[in-house]
N, C-alpha and C positions, 0 to 999 in steps of 0.2 A: 654443515649445520644440521642438528637433529631435526627430524620431521615427524610426521604421524602417518601411519598406515591404517586406513579404514578397511577392515577385513570383512568379507562376505556381505557386501551391500548389493542392492538391486537398483542400478542406475536407470532412471526413467529414459526410455527410448534406446537403451543400450543393453540392459540385462544384467545378469549376475557378474560381479567383478569386484576386485579390490581397487582401492584408490589411494595413491600415495601423495601426501601433501608436504611440500617443502617451501619455506619462505612465503607462505600465504598463497601458493599457486598449486594447482593440480599438476604434479610432476609426471605421474604415470598412472595409467588405467589398464587393468588386465587381470587375468586369473592367477592366483597363487604367487603374487608378487613377493619378492624378498625384501623384508623391511630394512635390512642393513642395520644402521644405528638408530632407526626411527622407532618410536613407541608404537604399540599396536592396540587398536580399539576394535573389538569384534561387534559388528552391527547386527549380527544374528539374522541376516536376510532381510533387514528392513529396507524400505524404499528410500532412495536418495533423490532429492529434487534440488534444482538450483535455488538460490535465495529468492524469496518472494519479492515482487516489485509492486508497490502501491503507486498506481499511475495517476490517481486523482483524489486529493483530499484538501482540507482547509484547516491546517494546524492553528493558524492565528485566531480562528473563531472558537476553538474548542473549549468546553467546560469540563473536560474529562478529569475524573478524580476529585471533582469538587462536589458541593452540595447539590441536591436536586433542584432544577429550575423548571417549573411548569412552562410548557410552550405557550407563548403569548401572541404570536403573529396570526394574521388572517390567512386565508387559503391561497391567495395569489402570490406570484413571484414578487410583484411590487410591494405587497404587504410584508413579506419577509425581509426584503431589503430595508424598508422603512423602519420596521421593528428593531432590526439589528442596529441601524444607525443611531437610534435613540438609546438603546440599552447597553451598547458596548462600554461606554464610559462608566455607567452605573456598576457594571460587573467587573470593571478593571481589565477589559480585554484589549489586546492579547496579554495573557497571563503566562509567564515563563513556567510556573509550576504545572499548569494544565498541559502546556505543550510538552513538557518533559515527561509527565505521566503517560500521555498518549504515545509518545515515541518509544518510551521504555516498554510499554505493553506491546506495541507493534514488533519491536525487536524480539521480545520474548516469544512472540507467536511466529517467528521465522521470517519477518520482513527485513530485508537488507538494504533496500533502496526505496526512497519516497519522493514523489513529486507533489508538492503542495502549492496551491494557488493562494497567494497572499494579497489581501486587499490593499490597493493603492488608490487613494483619492484624497480630496482636499480635507475631508473630515479626519482622516487617520494619518495623512502624510506617509512617511516611510517607517513608522514605528513598528508595524507588523513585520516588515522585512528585517529590521534590526533584531527584534526579539527572536524570531525563528532562526536567524543566522547565528545568534549567540548560543541558543540552546543546542543547535545542531553541532556547533563547534565543541561544546562540552561532551557531546555523545559520539564524537568522531571515533571511528574504529569499531563501533557497535552498530551504527546505522548511518547511512549516507542520505542527506536531504538536499534536493534541489528545489529552488523556488521559481514560480511563475509570477511575474508582476501582473496582478489581476485587477482590471478596472471595474469593480463590482457595480458602480453607479453609472457606467457608461464612460465614453471618451468625449465625444463631440458635445454632449449635453452637460458635461461637467468640466467647465473651463479650468485649465491648469493640469488636468489629468495626464495629457500626453507628455508634458514636461516631467511630471512625477514618474511616469513609466521609464523615461530615459534616465532619470536620476537613480531609480532602483537598479537598473542595469549596472550603473557605476558602483553600486554596493555589492555586486557579485551575483545578482539574479541572472539565471542562465536561460530564461525563456520569457517571452512577453505574451500576455493574454489579450483577449477581447471578449465581448459579450453581445450577443444578438445585434449584429450590425444594422439590421433593418428594424426589428421590433423595438429596440431600445434607443438607438441613436438616429434612427429614421433616415440614415444615409449610408447604405452598406459600402458603397464605393469609397467614400472618404474615410470611413472607419477602417477599412482594409488598407487604405493608403498609409494610415498612421502605423498600424500593426506591422505590416510587411516592410514598411520603410525603416522602422526601428530594428527589425530583425536583420535586414540587409546591411544596415550601417554598422551594427555592433556584433554581427555574427552569432546571434542567439537564436534559439528555437522559438516556435510559436505553438500555443495551445489555446484555442478559442472555445468558449462556452457557446453552444448553439441550442437554445431552447425553442426557438421559433418553430411553430408546427406547420404542417400541411405544405401547400405550394410555396408559401413564403420561405420556409426553411429549405425546401428543395432548391429554390432559386439562389439562396445564399450559399448552399453547398456547391452549386455550379460555379458561382463567382470565386469561391475559395479554391476550387480545383483549377480554374483558369488562371488565378493569380499565382498559385504555387508553380504551375508550369512556366509562366512568364518570368518569374523571378529566380528560377533555378534552385528552389528550396526543397526539392524532392527529398523525402526521408526526414525532414526537419519540421513538419507541420502536423499538428494533431487537432482534431475536432472532437470536443467532449460533449457527450449526451446525444446530439444529432437525432432528436425526437422525430423530425420530419422523415428521416431515412427509414425509421421503423413504420411510419404511417403510410408511406408511399406504396403504390401497387407494385406487383412483381416486376413488370417491365421497367418501371422507373428505378426500382432498386438495382436491377441488373445494369442499367445504363450508368447510374451513379457509381456502382461498385467498380465498373471498368475504369471510370475516370479517376476514382480514388486510388486504385491500384497503380495506374499509369503515373499518377502524380506523386506516389509514395506517401500518401496521407494516412495517418493512423486515426481510427475511430476508437474513442475511449468511452466506456459506459460504466455506470455504477449499479444498474438494475435495482433502483430504489422505488419504494412505494408502488404506485401503479403507473408510473411514467413509462412511456414507450421504450422498449429495448431494441436497439439495432439488430438486424438479422444476422447473428453471429455466424451461423453455419454458411449462409449464402455469401457473406463477406469473405470468410476464409477460403471458400471454394473459388472465389474470384481473386485470391492472393492479396486481399486487403488486410493489413495488420490491425489487430484488435487488442486493446489493453483494457484493464479494469481497475477500479479503485472504489473506495467507500463513499466518496463525496463528503457529506457532512457527518461528523462523528460527535454525538452528544454536545450539541451547541444550540444556538437560538433558532436554527433552521430545522433541526431534527433532534428528538430525544433518544434516537437509536444509534447503534454502532458499537462495535467491540474492538476494532483494530485487528481482527483476525482475518487475514486474507483467504485462508482456506474456507472460512465461513462465507465470505463474500463470493468466492467462486461457486459455492453451493447455491447462493441466491441467483447468480447469473445463469447457472444451469437450469434451476427450477423455473425462473421467469422465461427461459428459452424453450421450456417444455421438453428438455432433453431427458431421455431415459437410457439410451444405449451407452455403453462405456466409451465408445469412440467419440460420441458427441459430448459427453460430460468432460472428456479430456480437453475439449476446446476451451471450456471455461477455466480449467487449470492452466492451459497455455496462456490465457489472457493475463493471469496474475504472475506469470513467470516470463517466458520468452517474449510475449506480446508487449509487456511493460518495458522489458529491457530494450527492445527495438524502438519503442516510443521515446525513451530517454536517451537513446544512442549510447548504451553502455558497451564499452569495449571489454573484451576478455570475460564475457559472461557465458555460462553454460556448464555442461558436464563433459568437457573435452580437455585433453592435455594442454596445458598452457593457460587455461582459464583461471580466474581468481577462485580461491577455495571458499566461496560463499555458498554454503550448502544447508539444506534442511533434511533431516532424517525423520521419517514418519513410519510409525507402526501401522502399515496398511497393506492389504493384499494386492491392490492394483492402484494405478494412478487415479482412476475414477473413485475408488474407495477413499482416497486421501482427501477428497474435496471437503469433507467435514462430516465425520461419522463417529458418534460416541463409542461405537463398538471397536474403533481403531485405536482406542486410548492405551491399549496394552494392559499389563498386569495392574491390578488394583491392590492398594494396601490391604492387609488382613483386616477384616471387619466389614468391608464393603461400604457403599455410600450410606451416609447417615450413621454409621456405627464405627467409624474409624477411631482408633485409640487417640488419646490426647497427644498432641504434638506430632501426629501423623496425618498429613493432609490427605483427603480423599480425592479421587478423580471426579471432576464435575464437567459441565459442558463448556467451561472456559477454554481449556486446551484439549479438545476431544481427540485430536489426532496425535497428541504428545510429540510435537515437533522438537527435535534437538537441533539447535541452530549452530551453524559453523560459519562464522564471518571472518575469513582470513585467519581463523583461529578455531580451536575446538574447546568448548566448555562442557565438561562432563560432571554431572552431579547425581546423587542418588535421589534426592527429593528437594524440591523448593516450593514455597508457596508464593503466589503472585496474586495481588488483589488490587487491580485498577490503580496502579501508580504507587501503592505502598508495598513494601516488602515485609514479609512476616518471617522473623528468624525461626528456623526450624532445625533442631538437632539432626545431624546427618550421620548415617552409618559409614560414610566414606568421604574422601576429600573431593574437592573440585580439582580437576586436572586441566589446567589451562595451557594451551599451546598458542604461542604468539610468534608472528614472523619477526617481531622486534626483540625477541628473546630466544636464546639458543637452548633453553632448558625448560623443563616442566616445573611447575610450582604447586605444592599442595596448599590448598586454601580451605580450611575446615569451616570458615564462616559461610553459612548458607543464606544470609540475608542479602542476596544479590539477584538482579534480573538477568535474563539472557542465558539461563543455564538449561541443560538438557533435561528431558523427562519432567516437564513442568506440570504441576498439579495445583489447582486453585482451591484453597480451603474455603469452607462456607462461613466466613467471618462476616457478620452483618453489623454495621455500626448503628448508633442511635439515630443517625440522620436518615436512615432508610425510610422511603415511603412506599405505598403500594404500587404507584406508577413506576417508581424506580426499580422495584423488585421485578416488575413484569418486563422491563426493557433492558435489564442488566444480566449478563452472565452471572451465575452464582459466585459470590465472593467479591463482586465489584461494586460495593456500596460505600458511599461516604467519601470523606477527604483522604488524601494521601496521609499516611502516618509517618 
C-alpha cells in the first residue's frame, strides 16, 4: 500500500532523519530513505514532535465559539461550583456545537489526544458524558477523546453520585475522578474507598482533582500514594493540580516525590492564574511523570484559553521560571510524552512502529517550539495588517505553524481557522490527504477545513466582539461559529 516519506525532518530527541509512514504507522526512520512507491513530502529541516496530548480539560463546560459571557462567579471554588450549577441550564450546557468548536481548534493546533473531566452529579446526570461521547465519535480519526467521570459537587455529600459514576463507566468512560476528599467530602478515606473501588472493579484509571492546600493536601497525597500501592494500580492514577505539593517545603516535596514515583502516580498541572504549580523539575528529577492541560477553556470558570497546547507549555515554563532550553523542554515533555504516559497510550512516540501522530513545527529547537510568533515561518506577502484580500496573515493564534499528522498527513498551502468557524480561502495548491484507510492520495481543493497544515488565522472580527473578548482571545477568535 502506498505510504508517505517525510524527507529532511528533525525528530525531537533523535535528530535529522527521514520518516516513512505506512498504514498510519511509522514504518522506518533513518537518513536518505528510499521512498519506493510512497509519496514524498520535504519538511525542509522542520522540527517533528509527537502528537500533543491534552491531559486535563472540561469539554462539557465550554462556551468556546459562542458569544461572550462575562464571568459571574465569586472568587472561591465553592462560588464557581454554585454559579455553574445555576447557569448551565440557562446557557444550554453541555452544547455539542461548543464542544465541537473546541475540539476542532485543538486538533488544528496539533492535539491528537484529549482527556476531559465530565461532570457527573444529580443535577446533570449523564448528559455531559453522552454529549462529549457523541461529538468525539463524529471527530474520530482527527482527535481521540477519553472521559473522566468527574464528581464536581463531591461524592459523599451528594447522594447518588457514586451510582452515577458507575453508570458513566457503563457508557464508556475510561477513568473515574474525585475531588478534594477531605476539603469537600470531609472523609478522605471513604471518598478514596469509592473511587479506588470503582477503578478496581471496572478496570478503569483514576484522575483526582486535589485543590486542598497546605498540610491537609499533603496528608491526602500521602493517602493516595498509600492506596495506590495497596491496590496495585501503579501507573493508572493521576492527581491533578496538587497545589499542596507546590506549597510544601523542599524536604516534604522530596519525600512525596519519592512516594509518587514508587507508586507510579502522575501529577497533572495547568499552570493557571496564580494557583500553585507543582515543582516540575524536582518531580522529573525524581522520575515522577508530569502531564499538562488547559483546565477550563472559555467557560463559566474562566474566560481564558485557546486550545493551543504549545501555548500552554509556554505558560507552564513561564510559571516554573524556566529560562534554559533543557528546562523549557520539560514543559514540552509534559504536553507530549507526559500526557501519553498519564493516558496509557500505546504506540506513542517518534520510533518505528509508533502511530504516525505527528506535529511538524517551524522552530529552531524544541524550546523554541513552545510558542513563539517568530517560529511561524514565512508570512504572506504584505505582512501583518497588510495582507491582500483572501490571503490570511499569520497571527498569534497558530504562532508555531504546526502541521498536524494524525495517522494521516494533511498538506495545504493556506487555511484560515477562527475559533470553530472555517473561512473558505482560495488555495494555490490542493490538499494532499494520506489516510491509512485509503491506498491513494486525493486532491481536495476546498480549503474550508480544519486540521490542515501551515494554519494561519485571519483577523476576522464579528459584530459580537467585546473589549473583554478581544483581550482574552487570539486574533481571529471572535463570535459564534459560522
